[in-house]
N, C-alpha and C positions, 0 to 999 in steps of 0.2 A: 241334585241339580247338575245338569250337564254343562261341561265347559264349552264356551263359545270361542271360536277362532278370532284372534285379533286381526284388525284390518292390516293390509300389507304395509302401509306407511308406518304403522306403529310397530309391527313386527320387525321391520328393517332397523328401527332404532335400537331394538334389543340386541344387536351386532357390535442498565447505567454509571491559579498557582499564585497560590498567592504569589504575585510577582513582586519580588523585593526590590524597592527603588534604590539605585546606587546613589550614594550621597555625593560622589564626585569630588571628594576632598583631595587635593594634591598634597602629597607628602613632602615635607621640607626638612632639611637638616637643622634649620634654625628654629628656636622655640617660637611658639605662637605669640603674637603681640596682643595687647589688650583689645585692639581693634578687631583682630582676627577672632578672638574669643567672643566679642560682642556680636559680630556678624553670625558666627556659628550658633550662638544661643538664640538669636533672633530668627534664623532660618528654621531651627528645630521647633520653635514655638509656633511658627506660622505654617508648618507643613501639615497637610491634612492626614488623618489617620488612614492606615492601609485598609482598603476595602476588601471584604471577603471574596475569595475566588468564586468563579461561576460554579466550579465543581463542588466546592464546600457548601454553597447555597443550595444547590440541587440536592445534596445529600440530606439536607434537613427536611425535605418535603417529598422525596421520591422513594420508590420501592425497588429493591434490587432483585427480588424473587417473588414468585407467587406463593401464598400460604396454602396450607392443607385445606382443600375445599370441602372434604367430607365432614369437617368439624365446624363449618361456617354457618350452618343453620341450626337454630335452637331445637331441642328435642320436641318441645311443645308445638312448635311451628310445623315440624315434620309430621307429627301425629295428626295434626289438624288438616294439613294439605294432602298428605299421601297416607290415608288410613291403611294399616296392615303392612306397610313397608318397613324394612329393617332400617333403624335409624342410623346405623353405621354407614349406610350408603355404599356405593361402589365407584371407586375412582377409575376414570377412563384414561388409558395410557396415552401419553403425549410424546412427541419426538423430542421435545425439550421441556422438561418439567419445571425448569427455572423460569421459563417465560410463559407457560400456559399449563393450567391444571383444571380439571373438570371432575365433578362428582355427580352421580345420578341416583335418584330414588324412584322406584316405581312399584306399583302393586295393583292387583285386581281383587277388590273386595265385593263379593257378590257379583253384580253385573257392572259395578262402577270401577272404571280404570282411571288412575292418575299417574302422571309422570312429572318429575321435577329435575331440572339440571341447573347447576351453578358453576360458572367458569370464571377464573381469574386470568387475565391476559396482561402481561407486563410489556410495555413499550419502552423505547429508548429515552423518551422525555415526556414531560407534561404536554408540550406542544404537539408531539406526535400522537399522544393519546386523544387530545382534543380534536385533532384533524380526523382521526379514525372514528371518533364518536359522532362527529358531524356527518361523515359519509354514511355510516350505518343507519343513523336515524333518518337520513334523507331517503335511504332505500326502503325503509319500513314506514311508509307514509300512513296517515290516518290515525296516528296515536297522539299522545300529548305529554307535556312535561310533568315530571314528578318532583314537586318542590321539596327541598331539604334532603334529597338523596345524593350524597357525594357532592362533587363540584358541579355536576349536571346529571339529571336523570330523565329518562324517557320510557314510556310504556305504550304498547300497542297490542291489541287483541284481534285475532282473525279466526274465522270459521271455515273449515274445509269439510267436504263430503266425499266419501269414497265407498262405493258399493252400498249406497243409501245410509251409511253410518257417518254421523256427524262427529267431528272432533273440534273442540275450541282450544286455541293456544294463545297464551299471553307471553310476551317477551319484554323484559325490562333491561335496559342498558344504562349503566351508571359509570361516570368517569370520576375516579378518585386519584388526583395527581397524575402519575404516569401509568395508571392501571385502569383497565376496563373490566367491570363486573357485569357479566351477562347472565341473566336468570330466565329460564324457560319453564313454563308450567302449562300442562294441558290435561284434558280429561274427556272421557266418553262414557256413555251409558249404553251397554250392549243389549239391554233388554228393550228399551224404548227406541234405540237408534238415535237418540237425541244427545246433544252436548250440554254440559253445564252452562249456566248463564254467564254473560259477559262480565258482570259485576263480580261474581264469585271468582272467576279465573283471574281477572285483573287485580283484585285485592290480594289474592293468594300470591301472585307473582311478585307484587310490590312488597308484601310482608317478608317473603323469603329474601328478596333483594336487600331490604333494610338489614336483615340479620347478617347477610354476607358482607355488606359494607362495614358494619360494626366489627365483624371478625377481622376484616382486612386492616382496619385502623388499629386494632388491638395487636396485630402481628408485628408491629414495628419494634 
């Protein structure tokens, strides 16, 4: 069987105090009187407990670094979505691996081509991640919410055609605290020139995204 050239678009892809309250007691050389002691005890009993600092609260729910992406998708999921691909995947270099890490899996089995990407992007705060999530999902209109995926989840599927070859791509974006988990899954059939069905690509992308979100939560 002769090998068929990949479309140009697909070929190109293979390139984050406690403020201590001063009690304000004045020191005196004379011993405290019973009245003084009573007032002090009363003030202590009515003082509210110190609230946890903003930084401490954030540390209980935020992520400081991106986890290893190539171990984020279950082997069974990979074998199902990208038949013939090496399950170890290939990590794509990033300018700052603490803030962004991506892994890719791709394979051509017979005439069927599949590609899967999973990225973890760490932002400064939950609010920043939520803002970025809203902006990205607004840009990728035509999709829908994915219930139960992180703090918020969204998926969209699009079909493109180049040189009469169809490619269908699904993108899932999930916000988990201050991290965005972005999953991209696409496929083509080089014999029929057709693309896999929308349902197949959408469900595949969501399945991989769920694995990645589970891996992120387990990395704490």
